[in-house]
C-alpha positions as CSV (number, residue, x, y, z in Angstrom):
1,M,-40.1,-42.0,82.5
2,I,-38.9,-38.4,82.6
3,D,-41.7,-35.8,82.7
4,G,-41.5,-32.2,81.3
5,E,-39.8,-31.0,84.5
6,G,-37.0,-33.7,84.3
7,V,-38.6,-35.7,87.1
8,V,-38.5,-39.5,86.8
9,R,-41.9,-41.0,87.0
10,W,-43.3,-44.4,86.3
11,S,-46.9,-45.2,85.3
12,Y,-48.6,-48.0,87.0
13,V,-49.9,-48.9,83.4
14,S,-46.9,-50.6,81.7
15,P,-46.2,-50.0,78.1
16,M,-44.6,-53.5,78.1
17,G,-47.9,-55.4,77.9
18,V,-49.8,-57.5,80.3
19,N,-47.7,-59.9,82.4
20,P,-44.9,-60.5,80.0
21,G,-43.1,-62.8,82.6
22,A,-39.8,-62.2,84.3
23,D,-37.7,-62.7,81.1
24,G,-40.0,-60.4,79.2
25,I,-39.8,-57.7,81.9
26,L,-36.0,-57.9,82.0
27,R,-35.9,-57.5,78.1
28,A,-38.5,-54.8,78.2
29,L,-36.4,-52.7,80.7
30,E,-33.3,-52.6,78.4
31,D,-32.2,-49.1,77.6
32,E,-33.2,-49.3,73.9
33,N,-36.8,-50.3,74.9
34,L,-37.0,-47.5,77.5
35,V,-36.0,-45.0,74.9
36,E,-38.6,-46.5,72.5
37,Y,-41.2,-46.2,75.2
38,A,-40.2,-42.6,75.8
39,Q,-40.6,-41.7,72.2
40,D,-44.0,-43.5,72.0
41,L,-45.1,-41.3,74.9
42,G,-44.0,-38.2,73.2
43,L,-41.1,-37.6,75.6
44,D,-37.6,-36.4,74.6
45,A,-36.2,-39.7,73.5
46,A,-32.7,-38.3,73.0
47,A,-32.7,-36.9,76.5
48,V,-33.8,-40.2,78.0
49,A,-31.0,-42.0,76.0
50,R,-28.4,-39.6,77.3
51,D,-29.6,-40.0,80.8
52,L,-29.6,-43.8,80.6
53,A,-26.1,-43.9,79.1
54,G,-24.8,-41.4,81.7
55,H,-26.4,-43.4,84.6
56,V,-28.0,-40.0,85.7
57,Y,-30.6,-41.7,88.0
58,K,-28.5,-44.7,89.1
59,T,-28.0,-43.3,92.6
60,K,-31.7,-42.2,93.0
61,V,-33.0,-45.6,91.8
62,R,-30.6,-47.5,94.2
63,D,-31.6,-45.2,97.1
64,D,-35.4,-45.6,96.3
65,F,-34.9,-49.4,96.1
66,M,-33.1,-49.6,99.5
67,G,-35.7,-47.3,101.0
68,G,-38.4,-49.7,99.9
69,V,-36.5,-52.7,101.4
70,R,-36.1,-50.8,104.7
71,S,-39.9,-50.0,104.6
72,G,-40.8,-53.6,104.1
73,V,-41.6,-53.5,100.4
74,N,-41.2,-57.0,98.9
75,G,-43.2,-56.5,95.8
76,T,-45.2,-54.1,93.7
77,P,-47.4,-52.4,94.3
78,T,-46.9,-51.9,98.0
79,F,-49.0,-49.2,99.6
80,H,-48.0,-47.1,102.6
81,I,-50.7,-44.9,104.1
82,S,-49.4,-42.2,106.5
83,G,-46.2,-44.2,106.8
84,V,-47.8,-47.5,107.7
85,R,-47.7,-50.4,105.3
86,F,-51.1,-51.3,104.0
87,D,-51.6,-55.0,103.8
88,D,-55.3,-55.2,103.4
89,S,-57.2,-55.8,100.1
90,W,-56.4,-53.5,97.1
91,D,-59.9,-53.4,95.9
92,P,-61.1,-49.8,95.4
93,D,-63.6,-49.8,98.3
94,T,-61.2,-51.1,100.9
95,L,-58.3,-48.9,99.8
96,T,-60.5,-45.8,99.6
97,A,-61.9,-46.4,103.1
98,A,-58.4,-46.7,104.5
99,L,-57.3,-43.5,102.8
100,E,-60.4,-41.7,104.1
101,R,-59.8,-43.0,107.6
102,A,-56.3,-41.8,107.5
103,A,-57.3,-38.4,106.2
104,R,-59.8,-38.0,109.1
105,L,-57.1,-39.0,111.6
106,H,-54.6,-36.5,110.2
107,K,-56.9,-33.4,110.1
């Protein structure tokens, strides 16, 4: 998604529905659907359509993808805390404790 400052952002909560399956995800990520999501979210759908057609973010997306690969990301979500991949449980208590521990170490 493109926010009010023109920055691409993606919400963890998908507008595509819960677990649409691989084929459903691929269809849901087609340009016409992305433009529709932008409109539903109150974003400038015409700007999103222009940016998609012009491949404005192609290099950024590719670079981010490759950066993830180099960092050991093999699925989503993948968390890194202070530059270290977090492979423990994603439950709120465990994740919060890890973040608090990292914050104490980096004061």
